[in-house]
C-alpha positions as CSV (number, residue, x, y, z in Angstrom):
1,M,0.0,0.0,0.0
2,L,1.3,3.5,-0.9
3,P,1.9,5.8,2.1
4,T,-0.8,8.5,2.6
5,L,0.2,12.0,1.8
6,E,-0.6,14.6,4.4
7,P,0.3,18.4,4.3
8,V,3.1,19.3,6.7
9,T,3.9,22.9,7.5
10,K,7.6,23.8,7.3
11,P,8.9,25.0,10.7
12,G,9.8,28.7,10.7
13,A,8.1,29.5,7.4
14,P,4.4,30.5,8.1
15,G,2.1,29.9,5.3
16,S,4.4,27.6,3.3
17,N,3.6,23.9,3.0
18,S,5.7,20.9,2.4
19,V,4.1,17.5,1.8
20,I,5.8,14.4,3.2
21,S,4.3,10.9,3.4
22,T,3.3,9.7,6.9
23,E,5.7,6.8,6.4
24,A,8.5,9.1,5.5
25,Q,7.7,11.2,8.6
26,R,8.1,8.2,10.8
27,S,11.3,7.0,9.2
28,G,12.8,10.5,9.0
29,E,13.0,10.3,5.2
30,T,11.9,13.2,2.9
31,P,11.4,13.4,-0.8
32,V,14.5,14.9,-2.5
33,L,12.6,17.6,-4.3
34,A,11.0,18.7,-1.0
35,L,14.5,19.0,0.4
36,L,15.6,21.2,-2.6
37,Q,12.8,23.7,-1.8
38,R,12.8,23.5,2.0
39,G,16.5,24.0,2.3
40,D,17.0,21.4,5.1
41,N,18.4,17.9,4.9
42,P,16.9,15.5,7.5
43,G,17.3,12.3,5.5
44,A,17.2,10.3,2.3
45,P,14.5,10.5,-0.3
46,H,11.6,8.1,-0.5
47,L,10.8,8.1,-4.2
48,D,10.9,4.9,-6.4
49,S,8.1,5.2,-8.9
50,E,8.5,4.9,-12.6
51,M,7.8,8.1,-14.5
52,W,6.3,8.4,-18.0
53,A,5.3,11.5,-20.0
54,S,4.7,12.5,-23.6
55,T,7.1,14.9,-25.3
56,E,4.2,16.7,-26.9
57,P,2.8,19.8,-25.1
58,Q,-0.1,18.9,-23.0
59,A,-3.1,21.3,-22.9
60,S,-5.8,21.5,-20.2
61,T,-9.3,21.8,-21.7
62,E,-10.4,23.5,-18.5
63,T,-7.7,26.2,-18.2
64,G,-6.3,26.4,-21.7
65,L,-2.8,26.2,-20.3
66,T,-0.2,24.2,-22.2
67,L,2.5,22.3,-20.4
68,A,5.6,21.5,-22.4
69,L,8.0,18.8,-21.3
70,D,11.4,20.4,-20.6
71,H,13.6,17.7,-19.0
72,L,14.0,14.5,-16.9
73,G,15.9,15.2,-13.7
74,L,18.6,12.8,-12.5
75,I,20.5,13.0,-9.2
76,V,24.2,12.2,-9.5
77,P,27.2,12.4,-7.1
78,D,29.0,14.8,-9.4
79,L,28.4,16.2,-12.8
80,A,31.4,14.6,-14.4
81,T,30.3,11.1,-13.4
82,G,26.8,11.8,-14.7
83,R,28.1,13.1,-18.0
84,T,30.4,10.1,-18.6
85,F,27.6,7.6,-18.0
86,L,25.1,9.4,-20.2
87,E,27.6,9.9,-23.0
88,T,28.7,6.3,-22.9
89,A,25.4,4.6,-22.4
90,L,22.9,6.9,-24.2
91,G,24.9,8.9,-26.6
92,I,24.3,12.3,-24.9
93,T,26.9,14.5,-26.5
94,Q,25.5,18.1,-26.2
95,W,25.7,19.9,-22.9
96,T,24.8,23.3,-21.5
97,P,27.2,25.2,-19.3
98,V,27.2,24.2,-15.6
99,T,24.9,26.3,-13.3
100,N,25.8,26.5,-9.6
101,D,22.7,27.6,-7.6
102,P,23.5,28.5,-4.0
103,T,19.8,29.1,-3.3
104,L,18.9,25.5,-4.2
105,G,22.2,24.1,-3.0
106,V,22.8,22.2,-6.2
107,S,24.8,22.3,-9.4
108,V,22.9,21.4,-12.6
109,Q,23.7,20.7,-16.2
110,F,21.5,19.8,-19.1
111,G,22.3,17.3,-21.8
112,A,20.7,16.0,-25.0
113,T,21.4,13.8,-28.0
114,P,22.0,15.6,-31.3
115,G,18.4,15.1,-32.2
116,H,17.2,16.6,-28.9
117,Q,14.6,13.9,-28.4
118,L,14.9,14.2,-24.6
119,T,16.8,16.6,-22.3
120,Y,18.3,15.3,-19.1
121,E,19.1,17.4,-16.1
122,L,22.0,16.3,-14.0
123,I,21.7,17.4,-10.3
124,A,24.8,17.3,-8.1
125,P,25.4,18.7,-4.6
126,F,26.7,22.3,-4.4
127,G,28.1,23.4,-1.0
128,E,28.5,21.5,2.2
129,S,24.9,21.7,3.2
130,S,23.4,20.6,-0.1
131,P,19.9,19.1,0.4
132,I,20.7,16.1,-1.8
133,S,23.9,15.0,0.0
134,N,22.1,12.5,2.4
135,A,20.2,11.1,-0.5
136,L,23.4,10.3,-2.3
137,R,25.0,8.7,0.8
138,S,21.9,6.5,1.2
139,G,22.5,5.1,-2.3
140,K,19.1,5.9,-3.6
141,H,20.0,7.2,-7.0
142,I,16.7,7.5,-8.8
143,L,15.0,9.1,-11.8
144,N,14.0,12.2,-9.8
145,H,11.4,14.3,-11.6
146,L,9.7,15.3,-14.8
147,A,9.8,19.1,-15.5
148,Y,7.3,21.1,-17.5
149,L,7.3,24.7,-18.8
150,T,4.3,26.7,-18.0
151,P,3.2,30.3,-18.7
152,D,1.4,30.6,-15.3
153,L,2.8,28.9,-12.2
154,E,-0.2,29.5,-10.0
155,A,-2.8,28.4,-12.6
156,S,-0.8,25.2,-13.5
157,G,-0.3,24.6,-9.8
158,E,-4.0,24.7,-9.2
159,R,-4.5,22.3,-12.1
160,L,-2.2,19.9,-10.4
161,R,-3.8,20.4,-7.0
162,S,-7.2,19.6,-8.5
163,A,-5.8,16.3,-9.8
164,G,-4.7,15.3,-6.3
165,C,-1.1,16.7,-6.4
166,H,0.5,18.5,-3.4
167,P,3.3,21.0,-3.4
168,T,6.6,19.9,-1.8
169,G,7.5,23.5,-1.1
170,I,7.1,27.1,-2.1
171,P,8.1,28.5,-5.5
172,L,11.8,29.6,-5.7
173,P,13.9,31.3,-8.4
174,A,16.2,29.1,-10.4
175,L,19.4,30.4,-11.9
176,A,19.3,27.8,-14.7
177,Y,16.1,29.5,-15.9
178,E,17.3,33.1,-15.5
179,G,15.7,33.5,-12.1
180,R,12.3,32.4,-13.2
181,R,10.2,30.6,-10.5
182,I,10.0,26.8,-10.2
183,Q,7.9,24.6,-7.9
184,F,7.8,20.9,-7.3
185,W,4.7,18.8,-6.8
186,M,4.2,15.2,-5.5
187,S,1.6,13.4,-7.6
188,P,-0.9,10.7,-6.3
189,L,1.1,8.2,-8.4
190,R,4.2,9.0,-6.2
191,F,6.3,10.7,-8.8
192,V,7.5,14.3,-8.7
193,I,6.5,17.1,-11.2
194,E,8.5,20.3,-11.6
195,L,6.7,23.4,-12.9
196,I,9.0,26.1,-14.5
197,E,7.5,29.5,-15.2
198,K,9.4,30.1,-18.4
199,P,7.3,29.2,-21.5
200,G,9.2,28.7,-24.7
201,H,12.5,28.2,-23.0
202,R,15.3,26.6,-25.0
203,H,18.5,25.3,-23.5
204,S,21.7,26.5,-25.1
205,F,23.7,23.3,-25.8
206,V,27.4,23.4,-26.8
207,V,27.8,21.2,-29.9
208,P,31.1,19.1,-29.9
209,R,33.6,19.9,-32.6
210,A,33.3,16.4,-34.0
211,E,29.6,16.9,-34.7
212,V,30.1,20.3,-36.2
213,E,32.7,18.9,-38.7
214,K,30.5,16.0,-39.8
215,P,29.5,16.0,-43.5
216,G,26.3,17.9,-43.9
217,A,26.4,19.3,-40.3
218,G,24.6,22.6,-40.0
219,H,22.3,22.0,-43.0
C-alpha cells in the first residue's frame, strides 16, 4: 500500500507547506525535491516510482494552459560522473554550461542527443549543506522528476492540485532559468513534477567539434 500524503507545514516558514508521506515522517525520510525547496536535509529520499510522459505539449481543456516537457531530472554524485555515463550509455553529447545555484544548494547541467529527443538534467550537490547529500549517501539514485514549462505557475499549480497533487515547497527562483520561478509537486502516483514558469525556454547546448565537422552538419 502506498503511504498516505498529508500536508506538513515547514517550521519557521508560516504559510508555506511541504508534503511528506506519513511513512517518511516516521522514518525521517523526505522526498528529495521537498529538500531542494525546503533548504533542510533531514534524511534520504523516498521516491521509487516509474515516470512516464509525452514529449508533446499537454493542454488542459479547462484552463487552456499548455505544459511543455522540458527535462528529466537525475541526481548524481557529481556532474562529471553523470556526463560520462550518459555519453557512454545513451549517446548524450551536447551539454549546456554548468549552473551552480546556492539558493537551491545544487549544481545542474542539461544534456541531450544531437536530435534533442529528450533533455536530461544532472543534479549534483553544491556546497557542504546541499539538500541532496544525504540522498546520495543512502545510495538511492533515482529518476528524480519530470519538468514542464508553464506560462502561469499558479494556474498550473491549481490544475495539479485539482488532480490530487501536493506542493513539496514554495516557489523559488532558479538560476538555470534566469531567475524564473520553479515549484515541485508530488503526484498521487508517487512521482514528482516540476513546474517552470518560463514558457518557450530553449536550453543552449554546446555542440562538440566532431559533430560540427560531420559532413552535412549545420544544413
